[in-house]
N, C-alpha and C positions, 0 to 999 in steps of 0.2 A: 271408279277412280282409285288407283292405288297410290299410297304415299311412298315416295322414293326415300330410301334410307341413305343417310349421309355417312360416308366412311372417312375417318380422320387418319392422318399419318401417325404411326406409333410414336414418333418424336414429339408431336404436339400433345398426344395423350400422356406421355411421360412428363412433359413440362407442366401440364395441368395437374397431374398427380403430385408432383413436387410442390407446386404452388399451393395446392389445397392443403397439403400436409403442414405447411408453414403458417398460412394465414388463419386456418381454422382455430388455432390455439391463441390467436391474438384477438379474434373477433368477439364482440358481445352477442347477446342473444338475438338482437334484431339484425345484426350483420350476418349471423349464421343463417337466418331465414333466407336472406338473399343468396348466400353461397349454396345452400341446399337446393333452393329453387333453381339456380343456374345449373347445378349438377343434374337435377331431375330433367330439365329441358335438354341437357347434353345427352342424357341416356335416351330420351324419347326420340330425338332426331336420328339416333342410330338404330332405332327399332327395338330397344331393350325396354319394352313396356312393363313387363312384370317386375323387373328390377327397379324401375322408376316408381311404380306404385308401392312396392314393398318398402323401399327406403323412405318414401314419403309418409307412409303410415307409421313407420318407426320414428320419424322426426316428430310427427304430431303427438305420438305417445310420450316421447321424451320431454317435449315442451309441456304437456299436461302434467306429467309427473313432477317436473321442476316447479311449476306454478302451484300445484297442490302441496308439495312438501315445504314450500316457503312459509306456510302458516304454522308449521310445527317445528319443535326443537328437540324432539326425541332422538336418542342415539341411532336407532334403526332407521328412522325417517331421514336422518342426516346422511346415512350410508346410501340409501336409495336415491337421495338427491344428488349425491356425488356420482353415482353410477349413471344417472340421467345426464348430468353435466358432461361426463367423459364420453358417453355415447353420442351426444350431439356433436361433439368435436371430432369424433371418429367417422361420423356418417359421410361427410364430403370426401374424406380420404378413401373410404370403402367404395363409394360411388364411382370415383375416378379410377380406382383399381379394378373394379368390375368391368369397366369399359376396356381398359388395357388388357385384362385377362381374356377378353373375348377376341383378341387379335390372334390370328394364326402365328405359330411360333416361327415359321419361316419368314414371314413378313416382319415380325418383331426383330429378328436377328439381322435381316437385311437392312432395315432402317437404322438400327442402333449401331451397326458396324460403320456407318458413315460418320458417326460421332467419335470414332477412334476409341471406343470403349474396349478395355481388355477382353479377350475371348473368354477368360474364366468367368467374368461378370456376365457376359452375354449368355453363356451356357447356363449359369445359375438362374438368370431371369427367364430364359426359355423353358427350362425344365420345371422351375417353380410355378410358372403360369399354367403348365399342363398337369403338374403333379397334384396340386391342391384340389382342383375340380374332380379329378379321378378319385382322390382319397375321400372326398365327400360322397361320391356315388358308392364307393366300397363300404363306407360307414353306414349308409342307409340300407344297403343290402345285408350287412351283418346284423343291423338292428331289426330288420324284418325277420330274419331267421331266428334271432334271439327272442323276439316278441311271440313267435309261435310256440316257443318253449317256456315262456313265462320268465325270461331272463333279461328283458329289455331295461336299459338305464332309465327309460321314461316311466317305468312302473314304480309307484311309491313304495311298494313292499320290498323292492330290491335296494332301496336306499338304506335300509337297516343292515344290509350285508354288503358293504362297499368293496371288500376284498374279492368276494365272489363275482360281483358285478364287473369289477376291473378285469378279472380273469376271463370272463365270457364276452366282454365287449372290446376291451382295449388290446388284449394280447392277439386276437385274430387280426385286428387292424394293423398292428405292428408287423405281423408276419406277412400280410398282404402288401404292406408298404415296401418291404424288402424285395418281394417279387416284382412289384410294379417298377421300382427304381432300376432293377436289372433290365426290365423290358424297355424302359425309356432310354437307358444308356445304350442298349443294343440297337434300338431304332435310330438314335442320333448318330451312332458310329456308321450304320449302314448308309445314312444320308450324307456322310462325309464331313461331319462337323469338326473332326479333328484334323482334316486335311490342311497342311501348312500353306498351300498355294492360294491364289485368289479365287474366291467363290462367286458364283453367279446366283441369281434369284429370278423366279418367275414373277415376283411382285415388283411393280414399278415403285421406285423410291424417289418421289418428287414432292416438294411442297406445293399445295394447291390453295385455291382461294378460301375454301372452308377452314383449312388449318390456320391460316393467318387470321381469319375472321373470328374464330372461336377464342383464340388467344387475345386478340385485341379487345373483344367484348369483356373478357374476364379482367383484363388489365384496367379497362375504363371503369368497370364496376368497382374494382379495388380502390382506384383513385377517388371515386365518389364516396366510398365508405370511409376513407381516410379524411376526406374533406368534412364529412358530416359527423365524424367522431366515432364511427362504428369500429374502426381498427385503432388500437392504441400501440 
C-alpha cells in the first residue's frame, strides 16, 4: 500500500508561508510547538519526509538548548540562547518555504499570475526558487573538491587562514553563480517568460479541497492559540 502524496496549490502554500512568517514571532514556546508540528505534518503529507525529520530534529535541539541555557547567565550562554530563540521562530518559515520551493517554477508562475502580481515579482520568485537549490548543489561540489585539496571551510586548520579559505571557497561559488544566472535567464527567455501576450500553462490552476482544508486547519489552530493565550 503506497501513501498518496497531497499536492497543494502554490497560492495556498504562499499564504501559509506569509502566515507562518507573521505568527511565528508572536507565539510563545508552546504555541511554537503546535506551529512546528503543523508544518511537519504539512511536509509529511507532501512526501517531504527528510525535510520534516530534519526540521523536527532542529526544533528539538533548539528547545533543549533554550531550556539548558535558561539556568545560566553567562554572556556566551546568553548568545547561544538568543540563537536558539531566533532559530525556533525561523523554523516554521523555513518549513513553509521548503514546500513552496519544491513547486515547479511553471506551476508557481501560472498560479501567482492569477493574483495579478507584477511580472517582475513573479520572475524573481521563480528564479529565486530555482537558483538557491542549484547554488547549494554547486557549493557542495566546490567543497568536495576543496576537501580533496585540504582547503575545505569545514576543516578547523583553515579557520586560521580566513582569507585563503574565502579565496578557495567563496570566489569559485561567485563565479559559478554568474554562469548559472546567465543559464537561468536564457532558459526563461526560451520558454517565453518575457512575451507580452497571454501565457498558457500545462498546470491546472484551481483551488481544491485540500487547499481550503489546510488553510482552515491552520486558521482554526491560530484561533485556539489566541484563545488559550499562546499568541499575544
